[in-house]
Structures are given as structure tokens and as C-alpha cells.
MARLUM-70953 format. One record per atom (N, C-alpha, C): atom name; x, y, z. Coordinates in steps of 0.2 Angstrom, whole numbers, always signed. Example, Ala and Ser with C-alpha at 12.3 -4.5 7.8 and 13.67 -1.06 7.14 Angstrom:
<a N, px +66, py -28, pz +39>
<a CA, px +62, py -22, pz +39>
<a C, px +66, py -16, pz +39>
<a N, px +64, py -11, pz +35>
<a CA, px +68, py -5, pz +36>
<a C, px +64, py +0, pz +39>
END
This chain:
<a N, px +535, py +835, pz +509>
<a CA, px +529, py +837, pz +510>
<a C, px +524, py +833, pz +506>
<a N, px +518, py +831, pz +509>
<a CA, px +513, py +828, pz +506>
<a C, px +509, py +832, pz +501>
<a N, px +508, py +830, pz +495>
<a CA, px +505, py +834, pz +490>
<a C, px +498, py +831, pz +489>
<a N, px +492, py +834, pz +491>
<a CA, px +486, py +831, pz +490>
<a C, px +484, py +829, pz +483>
<a N, px +481, py +823, pz +483>
<a CA, px +479, py +821, pz +476>
<a C, px +473, py +826, pz +473>
<a N, px +474, py +828, pz +467>
<a CA, px +469, py +832, pz +464>
<a C, px +469, py +839, pz +467>
<a N, px +475, py +841, pz +470>
<a CA, px +476, py +847, pz +474>
<a C, px +475, py +853, pz +469>
<a N, px +471, py +858, pz +471>
<a CA, px +469, py +864, pz +466>
<a C, px +475, py +869, pz +466>
<a N, px +481, py +867, pz +469>
<a CA, px +486, py +872, pz +468>
<a C, px +493, py +868, pz +468>
<a N, px +498, py +872, pz +466>
<a CA, px +505, py +869, pz +466>
<a C, px +508, py +871, pz +472>
<a N, px +512, py +867, pz +475>
<a CA, px +516, py +869, pz +481>
<a C, px +523, py +868, pz +480>
<a N, px +527, py +873, pz +481>
<a CA, px +534, py +873, pz +479>
<a C, px +538, py +875, pz +486>
<a N, px +543, py +871, pz +487>
<a CA, px +548, py +873, pz +493>
<a C, px +553, py +878, pz +490>
<a N, px +556, py +881, pz +495>
<a CA, px +561, py +886, pz +493>
<a C, px +568, py +884, pz +497>
<a N, px +573, py +888, pz +496>
<a CA, px +579, py +886, pz +500>
<a C, px +579, py +887, pz +507>
<a N, px +574, py +891, pz +509>
<a CA, px +573, py +893, pz +516>
<a C, px +567, py +889, pz +519>
<a N, px +569, py +884, pz +524>
<a CA, px +564, py +880, pz +527>
<a C, px +558, py +883, pz +529>
<a N, px +552, py +881, pz +527>
<a CA, px +545, py +883, pz +529>
<a C, px +542, py +888, pz +525>
<a N, px +547, py +891, pz +521>
<a CA, px +544, py +897, pz +516>
<a C, px +542, py +893, pz +509>
<a N, px +536, py +894, pz +507>
<a CA, px +533, py +890, pz +502>
<a C, px +530, py +895, pz +497>
<a N, px +530, py +892, pz +490>
<a CA, px +526, py +896, pz +485>
<a C, px +520, py +892, pz +483>
<a N, px +514, py +895, pz +484>
<a CA, px +508, py +892, pz +482>
<a C, px +505, py +895, pz +476>
<a N, px +504, py +891, pz +471>
<a CA, px +501, py +894, pz +465>
<a C, px +495, py +890, pz +463>
<a N, px +489, py +893, pz +464>
<a CA, px +482, py +890, pz +463>
<a C, px +481, py +889, pz +455>
<a N, px +478, py +884, pz +454>
<a CA, px +476, py +882, pz +447>
<a C, px +470, py +887, pz +445>
<a N, px +471, py +890, pz +439>
<a CA, px +466, py +895, pz +436>
<a C, px +462, py +891, pz +431>
<a N, px +455, py +892, pz +432>
<a CA, px +451, py +889, pz +427>
<a C, px +447, py +895, pz +423>
<a N, px +449, py +895, pz +417>
<a CA, px +447, py +901, pz +413>
<a C, px +443, py +899, pz +407>
<a N, px +439, py +904, pz +404>
<a CA, px +436, py +904, pz +398>
<a C, px +435, py +911, pz +395>
<a N, px +430, py +912, pz +391>
<a CA, px +430, py +918, pz +387>
<a C, px +428, py +924, pz +392>
<a N, px +426, py +922, pz +398>
<a CA, px +424, py +928, pz +403>
<a C, px +429, py +930, pz +407>
<a N, px +434, py +926, pz +408>
<a CA, px +440, py +927, pz +413>
<a C, px +442, py +921, pz +416>
<a N, px +443, py +921, pz +423>
<a CA, px +446, py +915, pz +426>
<a C, px +443, py +914, pz +433>
<a N, px +443, py +908, pz +436>
<a CA, px +442, py +907, pz +443>
<a C, px +447, py +903, pz +446>
<a N, px +449, py +905, pz +453>
<a CA, px +454, py +901, pz +456>
<a C, px +452, py +901, pz +464>
<a N, px +454, py +896, pz +467>
<a CA, px +454, py +896, pz +475>
<a C, px +461, py +898, pz +477>
<a N, px +461, py +904, pz +481>
<a CA, px +467, py +906, pz +483>
<a C, px +469, py +903, pz +490>
<a N, px +464, py +901, pz +494>
<a CA, px +465, py +897, pz +500>
<a C, px +459, py +892, pz +502>
<a N, px +461, py +886, pz +504>
<a CA, px +457, py +881, pz +505>
<a C, px +460, py +877, pz +511>
<a N, px +457, py +878, pz +517>
<a CA, px +459, py +876, pz +523>
<a C, px +460, py +868, pz +523>
<a N, px +455, py +865, pz +520>
<a CA, px +455, py +857, pz +520>
<a C, px +460, py +855, pz +516>
<a N, px +461, py +858, pz +510>
<a CA, px +467, py +855, pz +505>
<a C, px +474, py +857, pz +508>
<a N, px +475, py +863, pz +511>
<a CA, px +481, py +864, pz +514>
<a C, px +483, py +860, pz +520>
<a N, px +477, py +858, pz +524>
<a CA, px +478, py +854, pz +530>
<a C, px +481, py +847, pz +528>
<a N, px +478, py +845, pz +522>
<a CA, px +480, py +838, pz +520>
<a C, px +487, py +838, pz +517>
<a N, px +490, py +844, pz +515>
<a CA, px +497, py +845, pz +513>
<a C, px +501, py +846, pz +519>
<a N, px +498, py +847, pz +525>
<a CA, px +502, py +848, pz +531>
<a C, px +503, py +855, pz +533>
<a N, px +499, py +859, pz +530>
<a CA, px +499, py +867, pz +532>
<a C, px +493, py +868, pz +536>
<a N, px +494, py +869, pz +542>
<a CA, px +488, py +870, pz +547>
<a C, px +489, py +877, pz +550>
<a N, px +486, py +882, pz +546>
<a CA, px +487, py +889, pz +549>
<a C, px +479, py +891, pz +549>
<a N, px +478, py +896, pz +554>
<a CA, px +472, py +899, pz +555>
<a C, px +473, py +906, pz +554>
<a N, px +470, py +908, pz +549>
<a CA, px +471, py +915, pz +547>
<a C, px +465, py +919, pz +550>
<a N, px +467, py +925, pz +553>
<a CA, px +462, py +929, pz +556>
<a C, px +461, py +936, pz +554>
<a N, px +465, py +938, pz +549>
<a CA, px +465, py +945, pz +546>
<a C, px +467, py +945, pz +539>
<a N, px +464, py +949, pz +535>
<a CA, px +466, py +950, pz +528>
<a C, px +467, py +957, pz +527>
<a N, px +473, py +959, pz +524>
<a CA, px +475, py +965, pz +522>
<a C, px +476, py +967, pz +515>
<a N, px +475, py +973, pz +513>
<a CA, px +475, py +975, pz +506>
<a C, px +478, py +982, pz +505>
<a N, px +484, py +982, pz +502>
<a CA, px +487, py +989, pz +501>
<a C, px +488, py +990, pz +494>
<a N, px +488, py +997, pz +492>
<a CA, px +490, py +999, pz +485>
<a C, px +496, py +1003, pz +486>
<a N, px +501, py +1002, pz +481>
<a CA, px +507, py +1006, pz +480>
<a C, px +506, py +1009, pz +473>
<a N, px +506, py +1016, pz +473>
<a CA, px +505, py +1019, pz +466>
<a C, px +511, py +1019, pz +462>
<a N, px +517, py +1020, pz +465>
<a CA, px +523, py +1021, pz +461>
<a C, px +527, py +1015, pz +460>
<a N, px +531, py +1014, pz +454>
<a CA, px +535, py +1008, pz +453>
<a C, px +541, py +1010, pz +458>
<a N, px +544, py +1005, pz +461>
<a CA, px +549, py +1005, pz +466>
<a C, px +547, py +1007, pz +473>
<a N, px +541, py +1006, pz +475>
<a CA, px +539, py +1007, pz +482>
<a C, px +541, py +1001, pz +485>
<a N, px +545, py +1002, pz +491>
<a CA, px +547, py +996, pz +495>
<a C, px +544, py +997, pz +502>
<a N, px +541, py +991, pz +504>
<a CA, px +538, py +991, pz +510>
<a C, px +541, py +985, pz +514>
<a N, px +544, py +986, pz +520>
<a CA, px +548, py +981, pz +523>
<a C, px +555, py +983, pz +525>
<a N, px +558, py +979, pz +528>
<a CA, px +557, py +972, pz +530>
<a C, px +553, py +971, pz +537>
<a N, px +547, py +969, pz +537>
<a CA, px +543, py +969, pz +543>
<a C, px +542, py +962, pz +546>
<a N, px +541, py +963, pz +553>
<a CA, px +539, py +957, pz +556>
<a C, px +535, py +959, pz +563>
<a N, px +531, py +954, pz +566>
<a CA, px +528, py +955, pz +572>
<a C, px +531, py +950, pz +577>
<a N, px +533, py +952, pz +583>
<a CA, px +536, py +947, pz +587>
<a C, px +531, py +943, pz +591>
<a N, px +533, py +938, pz +594>
<a CA, px +529, py +934, pz +599>
<a C, px +527, py +938, pz +605>
<a N, px +521, py +938, pz +607>
<a CA, px +516, py +932, pz +606>
<a C, px +511, py +934, pz +601>
<a N, px +512, py +939, pz +597>
<a CA, px +508, py +940, pz +591>
<a C, px +511, py +940, pz +585>
<a N, px +516, py +935, pz +584>
<a CA, px +519, py +934, pz +578>
<a C, px +514, py +931, pz +573>
<a N, px +516, py +933, pz +566>
<a CA, px +511, py +932, pz +561>
<a C, px +514, py +928, pz +555>
<a N, px +510, py +922, pz +553>
<a CA, px +511, py +919, pz +547>
<a C, px +508, py +923, pz +542>
<a N, px +510, py +924, pz +536>
<a CA, px +507, py +928, pz +531>
<a C, px +506, py +924, pz +524>
<a N, px +501, py +924, pz +521>
<a CA, px +500, py +922, pz +514>
<a C, px +499, py +928, pz +509>
<a N, px +504, py +929, pz +505>
<a CA, px +504, py +935, pz +501>
<a C, px +503, py +934, pz +494>
<a N, px +499, py +938, pz +491>
<a CA, px +498, py +938, pz +484>
<a C, px +497, py +945, pz +481>
<a N, px +497, py +945, pz +474>
<a CA, px +497, py +951, pz +471>
<a C, px +490, py +952, pz +468>
<a N, px +486, py +957, pz +469>
<a CA, px +479, py +958, pz +467>
<a C, px +479, py +961, pz +460>
<a N, px +484, py +966, pz +459>
<a CA, px +485, py +969, pz +453>
<a C, px +492, py +971, pz +452>
<a N, px +494, py +971, pz +446>
<a CA, px +501, py +973, pz +444>
<a C, px +506, py +968, pz +446>
<a N, px +512, py +970, pz +448>
<a CA, px +517, py +965, pz +450>
<a C, px +522, py +968, pz +455>
<a N, px +525, py +963, pz +459>
<a CA, px +529, py +965, pz +464>
<a C, px +535, py +960, pz +465>
<a N, px +540, py +961, pz +468>
<a CA, px +545, py +957, pz +470>
<a C, px +545, py +956, pz +478>
<a N, px +543, py +950, pz +480>
<a CA, px +542, py +948, pz +487>
<a C, px +547, py +945, pz +490>
<a N, px +549, py +947, pz +496>
<a CA, px +555, py +945, pz +499>
<a C, px +554, py +942, pz +506>
<a N, px +557, py +937, pz +508>
<a CA, px +557, py +935, pz +515>
<a C, px +564, py +934, pz +518>
<a N, px +566, py +936, pz +524>
<a CA, px +572, py +935, pz +527>
<a C, px +572, py +931, pz +533>
<a N, px +576, py +925, pz +533>
<a CA, px +575, py +921, pz +539>
<a C, px +578, py +924, pz +545>
<a N, px +575, py +926, pz +551>
<a CA, px +577, py +929, pz +557>
<a C, px +576, py +924, pz +563>
<a N, px +576, py +918, pz +562>
<a CA, px +575, py +913, pz +567>
<a C, px +582, py +911, pz +570>
<a N, px +584, py +913, pz +576>
<a CA, px +590, py +912, pz +579>
<a C, px +591, py +904, pz +579>
<a N, px +597, py +902, pz +577>
<a CA, px +599, py +895, pz +577>
<a C, px +598, py +892, pz +570>
<a N, px +594, py +896, pz +566>
<a CA, px +593, py +893, pz +559>
<a C, px +599, py +892, pz +555>
<a N, px +599, py +887, pz +551>
<a CA, px +605, py +886, pz +547>
<a C, px +605, py +891, pz +541>
<a N, px +599, py +894, pz +540>
<a CA, px +599, py +900, pz +535>
<a C, px +598, py +906, pz +538>
<a N, px +599, py +907, pz +544>
<a CA, px +598, py +914, pz +547>
<a C, px +602, py +920, pz +543>
<a N, px +598, py +925, pz +542>
<a CA, px +600, py +931, pz +538>
<a C, px +600, py +930, pz +531>
<a N, px +598, py +924, pz +528>
<a CA, px +597, py +923, pz +521>
<a C, px +591, py +925, pz +519>
<a N, px +590, py +927, pz +512>
<a CA, px +584, py +929, pz +510>
<a C, px +582, py +925, pz +503>
<a N, px +576, py +926, pz +502>
<a CA, px +573, py +923, pz +496>
<a C, px +568, py +927, pz +493>
<a N, px +568, py +928, pz +487>
<a CA, px +563, py +933, pz +483>
<a C, px +560, py +930, pz +477>
<a N, px +554, py +931, pz +476>
<a CA, px +551, py +929, pz +470>
<a C, px +546, py +934, pz +467>
<a N, px +544, py +934, pz +461>
<a CA, px +540, py +939, pz +458>
<a C, px +533, py +936, pz +459>
<a N, px +528, py +940, pz +462>
<a CA, px +521, py +939, pz +462>
<a C, px +518, py +944, pz +458>
<a N, px +513, py +942, pz +454>
<a CA, px +510, py +946, pz +449>
<a C, px +502, py +944, pz +449>
<a N, px +498, py +949, pz +446>
<a CA, px +491, py +947, pz +444>
<a C, px +492, py +941, pz +439>
<a N, px +496, py +942, pz +434>
<a CA, px +497, py +937, pz +429>
<a C, px +499, py +930, pz +431>
<a N, px +504, py +930, pz +435>
<a CA, px +506, py +923, pz +437>
<a C, px +502, py +920, pz +443>
<a N, px +499, py +923, pz +447>
<a CA, px +495, py +921, pz +452>
<a C, px +498, py +917, pz +458>
<a N, px +505, py +918, pz +458>
<a CA, px +509, py +915, pz +463>
<a C, px +507, py +918, pz +470>
<a N, px +508, py +914, pz +475>
<a CA, px +508, py +917, pz +482>
<a C, px +514, py +915, pz +486>
<a N, px +516, py +919, pz +491>
<a CA, px +521, py +917, pz +495>
<a C, px +519, py +916, pz +502>
<a N, px +520, py +910, pz +505>
<a CA, px +518, py +908, pz +512>
<a C, px +524, py +910, pz +516>
<a N, px +523, py +915, pz +520>
<a CA, px +529, py +917, pz +525>
<a C, px +527, py +916, pz +532>
<a N, px +531, py +911, pz +535>
<a CA, px +530, py +909, pz +542>
<a C, px +532, py +914, pz +547>
<a N, px +530, py +914, pz +553>
<a CA, px +532, py +918, pz +558>
<a C, px +540, py +916, pz +559>
<a N, px +544, py +921, pz +560>
<a CA, px +551, py +920, pz +560>
<a C, px +555, py +922, pz +554>
<a N, px +551, py +926, pz +550>
<a CA, px +554, py +929, pz +544>
<a C, px +552, py +936, pz +544>
<a N, px +557, py +940, pz +542>
<a CA, px +555, py +947, pz +540>
<a C, px +553, py +947, pz +533>
<a N, px +548, py +951, pz +532>
<a CA, px +545, py +951, pz +525>
<a C, px +544, py +958, pz +522>
<a N, px +545, py +959, pz +515>
<a CA, px +545, py +965, pz +512>
<a C, px +544, py +964, pz +505>
<a N, px +542, py +969, pz +501>
<a CA, px +541, py +969, pz +494>
<a C, px +543, py +975, pz +490>
<a N, px +545, py +975, pz +484>
<a CA, px +546, py +981, pz +480>
<a C, px +541, py +980, pz +474>
<a N, px +538, py +986, pz +472>
<a CA, px +533, py +986, pz +466>
<a C, px +537, py +986, pz +460>
<a N, px +534, py +983, pz +455>
<a CA, px +537, py +982, pz +448>
<a C, px +533, py +986, pz +443>
<a N, px +527, py +987, pz +445>
<a CA, px +522, py +991, pz +440>
<a C, px +519, py +996, pz +444>
<a N, px +516, py +1001, pz +441>
<a CA, px +512, py +1006, pz +444>
<a C, px +505, py +1003, pz +447>
<a N, px +503, py +1006, pz +452>
<a CA, px +496, py +1005, pz +455>
<a C, px +496, py +997, pz +457>
<a N, px +501, py +995, pz +460>
<a CA, px +501, py +988, pz +462>
<a C, px +498, py +987, pz +468>
<a N, px +494, py +981, pz +469>
<a CA, px +490, py +980, pz +475>
<a C, px +493, py +973, pz +478>
<a N, px +494, py +973, pz +484>
<a CA, px +496, py +967, pz +488>
<a C, px +490, py +965, pz +493>
<a N, px +489, py +959, pz +493>
<a CA, px +483, py +956, pz +497>
<a C, px +486, py +950, pz +501>
<a N, px +485, py +951, pz +508>
<a CA, px +488, py +945, pz +512>
<a C, px +484, py +944, pz +518>
<a N, px +485, py +937, pz +520>
<a CA, px +481, py +935, pz +525>
<a C, px +486, py +934, pz +531>
<a N, px +484, py +935, pz +537>
<a CA, px +488, py +935, pz +543>
<a C, px +485, py +930, pz +548>
<a N, px +490, py +927, pz +552>
<a CA, px +487, py +922, pz +557>
<a C, px +486, py +925, pz +564>
<a N, px +488, py +931, pz +565>
<a CA, px +487, py +935, pz +571>
<a C, px +485, py +942, pz +569>
<a N, px +482, py +946, pz +574>
<a CA, px +480, py +953, pz +572>
<a C, px +486, py +957, pz +573>
<a N, px +485, py +963, pz +569>
<a CA, px +490, py +968, pz +570>
<a C, px +491, py +971, pz +577>
<a N, px +497, py +971, pz +579>
<a CA, px +499, py +973, pz +586>
<a C, px +505, py +978, pz +586>
<a N, px +503, py +984, pz +585>
<a CA, px +509, py +989, pz +584>
<a C, px +514, py +989, pz +589>
<a N, px +513, py +986, pz +596>
<a CA, px +518, py +986, pz +601>
<a C, px +523, py +980, pz +599>
<a N, px +521, py +976, pz +595>
<a CA, px +525, py +970, pz +593>
<a C, px +529, py +970, pz +587>
<a N, px +528, py +976, pz +583>
<a CA, px +530, py +976, pz +576>
<a C, px +538, py +978, pz +576>
<a N, px +541, py +975, pz +571>
<a CA, px +548, py +977, pz +571>
<a C, px +550, py +977, pz +563>
<a N, px +556, py +979, pz +562>
<a CA, px +558, py +980, pz +555>
<a C, px +566, py +980, pz +555>
<a N, px +568, py +977, pz +549>
<a CA, px +575, py +977, pz +547>
<a C, px +576, py +982, pz +541>
<a N, px +582, py +984, pz +540>
<a CA, px +583, py +989, pz +535>
<a C, px +583, py +985, pz +528>
<a N, px +579, py +988, pz +523>
<a CA, px +578, py +985, pz +517>
<a C, px +584, py +984, pz +513>
<a N, px +589, py +988, pz +513>
<a CA, px +595, py +988, pz +509>
<a C, px +601, py +986, pz +513>
<a N, px +600, py +983, pz +519>
<a CA, px +606, py +981, pz +523>
<a C, px +611, py +977, pz +519>
<a N, px +617, py +979, pz +518>
<a CA, px +622, py +975, pz +515>
<a C, px +624, py +969, pz +518>
<a N, px +623, py +968, pz +524>
<a CA, px +624, py +962, pz +528>
<a C, px +619, py +956, pz +525>
<a N, px +613, py +958, pz +523>
<a CA, px +608, py +954, pz +520>
<a C, px +609, py +953, pz +513>
<a N, px +610, py +959, pz +509>
<a CA, px +612, py +959, pz +502>
<a C, px +606, py +957, pz +497>
<a N, px +600, py +960, pz +499>
<a CA, px +594, py +958, pz +494>
<a C, px +595, py +962, pz +487>
<a N, px +594, py +958, pz +482>
<a CA, px +594, py +962, pz +475>
<a C, px +586, py +962, pz +474>
<a N, px +584, py +968, pz +475>
<a CA, px +577, py +970, pz +474>
<a C, px +575, py +970, pz +466>
<a N, px +579, py +970, pz +462>
<a CA, px +578, py +970, pz +455>
<a C, px +575, py +977, pz +452>
<a N, px +577, py +982, pz +456>
<a CA, px +575, py +989, pz +454>
<a C, px +579, py +992, pz +449>
<a N, px +585, py +990, pz +448>
<a CA, px +590, py +993, pz +444>
<a C, px +591, py +1001, pz +446>
<a N, px +590, py +1005, pz +441>
<a CA, px +591, py +1012, pz +443>
<a C, px +585, py +1016, pz +446>
<a N, px +579, py +1012, pz +447>
<a CA, px +573, py +1015, pz +449>
<a C, px +574, py +1016, pz +457>
<a N, px +574, py +1023, pz +459>
<a CA, px +574, py +1024, pz +466>
<a C, px +569, py +1021, pz +470>
<a N, px +571, py +1019, pz +476>
<a CA, px +566, py +1016, pz +481>
<a C, px +562, py +1022, pz +484>
<a N, px +555, py +1020, pz +484>
<a CA, px +550, py +1025, pz +488>
<a C, px +549, py +1022, pz +495>
<a N, px +551, py +1025, pz +500>
<a CA, px +551, py +1022, pz +507>
<a C, px +547, py +1026, pz +512>
<a N, px +544, py +1023, pz +517>
<a CA, px +541, py +1027, pz +522>
<a C, px +547, py +1029, pz +527>
<a N, px +546, py +1034, pz +531>
<a CA, px +551, py +1037, pz +535>
<a C, px +554, py +1031, pz +540>
<a N, px +549, py +1027, pz +542>
<a CA, px +551, py +1022, pz +547>
<a C, px +555, py +1017, pz +544>
<a N, px +554, py +1015, pz +538>
<a CA, px +557, py +1010, pz +534>
<a C, px +564, py +1012, pz +532>
<a N, px +565, py +1018, pz +531>
<a CA, px +571, py +1021, pz +529>
<a C, px +577, py +1021, pz +534>
<a N, px +575, py +1021, pz +540>
<a CA, px +579, py +1021, pz +546>
<a C, px +579, py +1015, pz +550>
<a N, px +576, py +1009, pz +548>
<a CA, px +576, py +1003, pz +551>
<a C, px +583, py +1000, pz +553>
<a N, px +584, py +996, pz +558>
<a CA, px +591, py +993, pz +560>
<a C, px +593, py +988, pz +555>
<a N, px +599, py +987, pz +555>
<a CA, px +602, py +982, pz +551>
<a C, px +602, py +975, pz +555>
<a N, px +604, py +970, pz +552>
<a CA, px +604, py +963, pz +555>
<a C, px +610, py +962, pz +560>
<a N, px +615, py +965, pz +559>
<a CA, px +621, py +965, pz +563>
<a C, px +619, py +968, pz +570>
<a N, px +619, py +964, pz +575>
<a CA, px +617, py +967, pz +582>
<a C, px +610, py +966, pz +584>
<a N, px +606, py +964, pz +579>
<a CA, px +599, py +963, pz +580>
<a C, px +598, py +957, pz +584>
<a N, px +594, py +958, pz +589>
<a CA, px +592, py +952, pz +594>
<a C, px +585, py +950, pz +592>
<a N, px +585, py +944, pz +588>
<a CA, px +579, py +942, pz +586>
<a C, px +575, py +939, pz +591>
<a N, px +568, py +940, pz +591>
<a CA, px +564, py +937, pz +596>
<a C, px +561, py +930, pz +594>
<a N, px +564, py +927, pz +588>
<a CA, px +562, py +921, pz +585>
<a C, px +568, py +916, pz +586>
<a N, px +566, py +909, pz +588>
<a CA, px +570, py +904, pz +588>
<a C, px +569, py +898, pz +583>
<a N, px +574, py +896, pz +580>
<a CA, px +573, py +890, pz +575>
<a C, px +571, py +884, pz +579>
<a N, px +566, py +881, pz +576>
<a CA, px +563, py +874, pz +580>
<a C, px +565, py +868, pz +575>
<a N, px +566, py +869, pz +569>
<a CA, px +568, py +864, pz +564>
<a C, px +562, py +860, pz +563>
<a N, px +561, py +859, pz +556>
<a CA, px +555, py +855, pz +554>
<a C, px +549, py +856, pz +557>
<a N, px +548, py +862, pz +559>
<a CA, px +541, py +864, pz +562>
<a C, px +535, py +863, pz +558>
END
């Protein structure tokens, strides 16, 4: 991946092709800090050409709140750029692209207000997170609009995926819908791996 000269953020790859960690540079002084969380020109120079059309912001009050694993199917599939506005969360993406060498594999990383990291989750991944602090806020950009007729989910604790959410003995707080989502075995993914896309 080309890394632009003087780039105002750090770009890291992950073991899952296309899934990236973006960490903006923070410029601070006695008042606080400033950072650019998204810059189309800079990211285009790095080979990331996404057009985001919707921003979402959610608050989870309890530690151990799990949201996911969610996706939107084509033709309204969404790329997401996820960051933590307050608190801390463990953010997870699962590769659900048929034919991918990492199909069914997951990657997770802590996103927090303190570390400023962002996870760029391409279409073709199921996404979810678990809150690690009370009153955690997640803020994310989407490349297509919310389309309830296209939404899907996989079970957050499916043993066939085997995600370690890092919650220890903290019980998960779930929506009714997430608690009964399907497992990956027998799942017919609407996504196809295209390789080096």
C-alpha cells in the first residue's frame, strides 16, 4: 500500500485483506488536541477511494454491550470507518466473502477515545463491537445508506467463528435480534471475494 508523504495518519494492514487500521495524528497543547479523522484527498493518494454518504453515532451505557455481527448485503453493501468517540470498545470484523482465503476468520482491536484508532471495514465483512467502559460512544461513516431490507447478522458468540470479545466474566448485553442471529455454518453469504480489490 502506498503511504502518502507527510500523511496525517498511520495506516496499518491486518491479517484480513482489505481490513485496515487508521490512526490519525493528534496535535495537542494545553487546550486539548486536534486531529483529522477523514481526508478524502490523503486517503485517495493511499489507494483508499471510498465515498461515504452517512454518519452514525450510538451510545452504549453498560460495559459488555455487544452490537453485531452486522452487515448489509448488495446492492446496498456498506464500507464502514469506525472510531470511538468516548470510552473504549473492542471492535471486530469477520470475513464473509465467499472464496476468500480468510473466510470465517475474525480480527479485533481496541478502539478508544484515548488511542484514536479507527477500523476501516470493507463491504464483505460482518462487523460488531463490545463496550469496555460505561457510556461508550461509537461513531462511524458508511458508504451506502441504511437499508433494512438488506441487513443481515451472524451470531456474536458462534463457536465456529470463535471470537474472544475480551469480556471475561462480564455478561453480554444484547438486543433480542442479535441474541438469535444465525451461525456461519450453513450461511449463504451474498459477498464474493475478488482478491486485491
